[in-house]
C-alpha positions in Angstrom: -116.8 -47.7 6.4 -115.6 -50.8 8.2 -115.1 -50.6 11.9 -111.3 -51.2 11.7 -111.0 -48.4 9.2 -112.8 -46.1 11.5 -110.5 -47.0 14.4 -107.4 -46.6 12.2 -108.6 -43.2 11.0 -109.4 -42.1 14.6 -105.9 -43.2 15.7 -104.2 -41.2 12.9 -106.3 -38.1 13.7 -105.4 -38.5 17.4 -101.7 -38.8 16.6 -101.8 -35.8 14.4 -103.6 -33.8 17.0 -101.2 -34.8 19.7 -98.2 -33.8 17.5 -99.7 -30.4 16.8 -100.5 -29.9 20.5 -96.9 -30.8 21.4 -95.5 -28.4 18.8 -97.7 -25.6 20.1 -97.0 -26.3 23.8 -93.2 -27.0 23.5 -90.8 -24.6 22.0 -87.4 -26.0 20.8 -84.7 -24.8 23.2 -82.5 -22.2 21.6 -79.3 -24.2 22.1 -80.8 -27.1 20.0 -81.8 -24.5 17.3 -78.2 -23.2 17.3 -76.9 -26.7 17.0 -79.0 -27.2 13.9 -77.7 -24.0 12.4 -74.1 -25.1 13.1 -74.6 -28.5 11.5 -76.6 -26.9 8.7 -79.8 -28.9 8.9 -83.0 -28.2 10.8 -84.0 -30.9 13.3 -87.1 -32.0 15.1 -88.0 -31.7 18.8 -89.5 -35.1 19.9 -92.2 -35.6 22.4 -89.6 -37.1 24.8 -87.7 -33.9 24.8 -84.8 -35.1 22.6 -83.8 -33.2 19.4 -82.9 -35.1 16.3 -81.3 -34.0 13.0 -81.5 -36.3 10.0 -79.2 -35.9 6.9 -80.2 -38.3 4.1 -77.4 -39.4 1.7 -79.0 -37.9 -1.4 -75.7 -36.9 -2.9 -75.0 -40.4 -4.2 -77.3 -42.9 -6.1 -77.3 -46.4 -4.7 -78.5 -49.6 -6.3 -78.5 -53.2 -5.1 -77.1 -56.2 -6.9 -80.3 -56.6 -9.0 -80.1 -53.0 -10.1 -82.9 -51.8 -8.0 -82.6 -48.2 -6.8 -82.2 -47.7 -3.0 -83.8 -44.4 -2.0 -82.2 -42.5 0.9 -85.5 -42.7 2.8 -85.0 -46.5 3.2 -82.4 -45.7 5.8 -79.4 -44.3 4.0 -78.9 -41.4 6.3 -76.7 -39.7 8.9 -78.3 -38.5 12.1 -77.5 -36.8 15.4 -79.9 -36.9 18.4 -79.4 -34.7 21.5 -80.8 -34.8 25.0 -80.0 -32.9 28.2 -79.3 -29.2 28.7 -77.2 -26.6 27.1 -74.0 -27.2 29.1 -74.5 -30.9 29.9 -75.8 -32.8 26.9 -75.7 -36.3 25.4 -75.5 -36.9 21.7 -75.8 -40.2 19.9 -76.0 -40.9 16.2 -74.9 -42.7 13.1 -72.8 -41.6 10.1 -73.5 -43.1 6.7 -70.2 -43.1 4.9 -68.5 -44.3 1.7 -65.3 -46.2 2.2 -63.0 -43.3 1.5 -64.8 -41.1 4.1 -64.4 -43.4 7.1 -60.9 -42.5 8.3 -61.5 -38.7 8.1 -64.8 -38.9 9.9 -63.3 -40.9 12.7 -60.4 -38.5 13.0 -62.8 -35.5 13.2 -65.0 -37.1 15.8 -62.1 -38.1 18.0 -60.5 -34.7 17.7 -63.6 -33.3 19.3 -63.7 -35.9 22.0 -66.7 -37.9 20.6 -66.5 -41.6 21.1 -66.7 -44.1 18.3 -69.0 -46.9 19.3 -69.5 -49.2 16.3 -68.6 -49.5 12.6 -70.5 -51.9 10.3 -72.7 -52.3 7.2 -76.5 -52.2 7.1 -76.6 -53.8 3.7 -74.6 -56.4 1.8 -75.2 -55.8 -2.0 -75.4 -52.0 -2.4 -73.2 -50.2 -4.9 -71.3 -48.1 -4.0 -70.7 -49.7 -0.6 -72.0 -47.7 2.4 -70.8 -48.1 5.9 -72.3 -46.9 9.2 -70.5 -45.6 12.2 -72.3 -45.1 15.5 -71.0 -42.5 18.0 -71.7 -40.9 21.3 -70.6 -37.8 23.2 -71.1 -35.7 26.3 -70.5 -32.0 26.8 -71.8 -28.6 25.8 -74.3 -28.7 22.9 -72.3 -26.0 21.0 -69.1 -28.0 21.3 -70.7 -31.3 20.2 -72.4 -29.6 17.3 -69.1 -28.0 16.1 -67.4 -31.4 16.2 -70.3 -33.0 14.2 -70.2 -30.2 11.7 -66.5 -30.9 11.0 -67.1 -34.6 10.6 -70.3 -34.3 8.5 -68.5 -31.8 6.2 -66.3 -34.6 5.0 -69.2 -36.5 3.5 -69.6 -36.1 -0.2 -66.0 -35.1 -0.8 -64.4 -36.9 -3.8 -62.3 -39.9 -3.2 -58.5 -39.3 -3.2 -56.7 -40.5 -6.3 -54.8 -43.8 -5.8 -51.5 -44.3 -7.5 -51.2 -47.5 -9.5 -49.0 -50.1 -7.9 -45.4 -50.6 -9.2 -43.5 -53.8 -8.9 -40.1 -53.1 -7.3 -40.2 -56.3 -5.3 -41.0 -57.2 -1.8 -39.8 -54.9 0.9 -37.0 -56.1 3.1 -38.8 -56.5 6.4 -36.8 -56.8 9.6 -39.0 -59.5 11.2 -36.8 -59.6 14.3 -37.5 -55.9 14.9 -41.2 -56.6 14.6 -40.8 -59.5 17.1 -39.2 -57.1 19.5 -42.1 -54.7 19.1 -44.7 -57.4 19.9 -42.4 -59.1 22.5 -42.9 -62.5 21.0 -42.5 -64.9 18.1 -45.0 -64.9 15.2 -47.0 -67.7 13.7 -45.4 -68.3 10.3 -47.5 -69.3 7.3 -46.3 -70.9 4.0 -47.6 -67.9 2.2 -45.1 -65.7 3.9 -47.6 -64.1 6.3 -46.4 -63.4 9.8 -49.0 -63.2 12.6 -48.6 -62.0 16.2 -51.2 -62.6 18.8 -51.9 -61.3 22.3 -54.6 -63.2 24.3 -56.5 -61.3 26.9 -55.6 -63.4 29.9 -56.6 -60.5 32.1 -60.3 -60.7 31.1 -62.5 -63.4 32.8 -65.6 -63.5 30.7 -68.5 -65.8 31.5 -71.2 -66.4 29.0 -74.3 -68.4 30.1 -72.3 -69.7 33.1 -69.5 -71.0 30.9 -66.1 -69.4 30.2 -65.2 -67.5 27.0 -61.4 -68.2 27.0 -58.5 -66.5 25.2 -58.0 -69.6 23.0 -61.7 -69.3 21.8 -61.0 -65.8 20.4 -60.7 -63.5 23.4 -57.6 -61.8 22.2 -55.9 -59.5 19.7 -53.9 -60.3 16.6 -52.0 -58.6 13.7 -50.9 -60.3 10.5 -48.3 -58.9 8.1 -47.7 -59.7 4.4 -45.0 -58.3 2.1 -46.2 -57.3 -1.4 -44.2 -57.3 -4.6 -45.4 -53.7 -4.9 -42.9 -52.7 -2.3 -45.4 -52.2 0.5 -46.5 -54.3 3.4 -50.1 -55.0 4.3 -51.4 -55.6 7.8 -54.7 -56.8 9.0 -55.9 -57.6 12.5 -58.3 -57.4 15.4 -58.1 -55.9 18.8 -60.1 -57.1 21.8 -61.2 -54.1 24.0 -62.6 -54.6 27.4 -63.7 -51.0 28.1 -64.8 -47.9 26.3 -61.5 -46.2 27.3 -59.5 -49.0 25.7 -61.5 -48.8 22.5 -61.0 -45.1 22.1 -57.3 -45.4 22.9 -56.8 -48.1 20.3 -58.7 -46.1 17.7 -56.4 -43.1 18.3 -53.2 -45.1 18.3 -54.1 -46.9 15.0 -55.2 -43.7 13.2 -52.0 -41.9 14.4 -50.1 -44.7 12.6 -52.1 -44.3 9.4 -54.0 -47.6 9.9 -57.7 -47.8 8.9 -60.5 -48.9 11.2 -62.6 -51.4 9.3 -65.1 -52.7 11.9 -66.1 -52.3 15.5 -68.6 -54.8 17.0 -69.1 -57.6 19.5 -68.3 -61.2 19.0 -70.4 -62.7 21.9 -73.7 -61.7 23.4 -74.7 -61.2 27.0 -71.2 -62.0 28.5 -70.3 -61.1 32.1 -68.4 -58.1 30.8 -68.8 -55.9 27.7 -66.1 -56.7 25.1 -65.8 -55.1 21.8 -63.6 -56.1 18.8 -61.9 -53.5 16.6 -60.8 -54.7 13.1 -58.2 -52.8 11.1 -56.0 -52.9 8.0 -53.2 -50.8 6.6 -50.5 -50.5 4.0 -47.1 -49.1 4.4 -43.9 -49.5 6.4 -44.2 -52.7 8.5 -42.2 -51.4 11.5 -44.2 -48.1 11.7 -47.5 -50.0 11.6 -46.4 -52.5 14.2 -45.4 -49.8 16.6 -48.8 -48.1 16.1 -50.6 -51.3 16.8 -48.5 -52.1 19.9 -49.1 -48.6 21.2 -52.8 -49.3 21.2 -52.3 -52.8 22.7 -50.2 -51.3 25.5 -53.3 -49.7 26.8 -55.2 -52.9 27.1 -55.7 -54.1 30.7 -54.7 -50.7 32.1 -58.2 -49.1 32.2 
């Protein structure tokens, strides 16, 4: 046997022995075991003392654009990882969701006080599309587990039926009323789209000793378009300068029935953490505008 093979075998045997020794010497705390029972999936106590529960998305078959199957073990999974004690714990994780599951999972997490941290994709050609939402929370293990149970229970539910669009004509939008909501005039496009912007002049961001200014993209915007189907569509982005601002905007948009479509950063290693929340929605223009502005009203106040 070659020397490198002997070394590798010895390393594997040492790792196995270490894992067995850890399992024998460290018993999983009862509150973590109760959390796994609540969530419905047994977890693993890690050598660093954290407790992790993995839930692969085996209820759906995924393929890439070439038709290759994508096994859940490649990373198509939801997880929750706990640290801390029974009454003061930290949980962090990721939820792997189909498009129609996103809004409900966000609502369930926020109802239980768990923060939404990021929403993005991990692949680009999978079918059906799978999105990942990172979250974090603090509190009693039992309370965190109960919230996660409610959120995870929404995974695998059938997509709601979508009524086919009619063609009653474009809605009669009171653009002046929207202007009053946003306290300003919109940018008008030849396509009929109206776009309101709110630069974050209160944020002074320095990136590599140079300014990241509002005109460079440090701001929020919302664009509206009237459809011949009788509905109005809105798309936009909100610039959040703190975790409190982010959660407040998430709650305000969801209360107005607007979907969260992405949460991420636009610059790296700035002087202050800034996150951008993308959204879209369909419905009554004034109602959606008021929901967006309710979120924007919190910007700069935290």
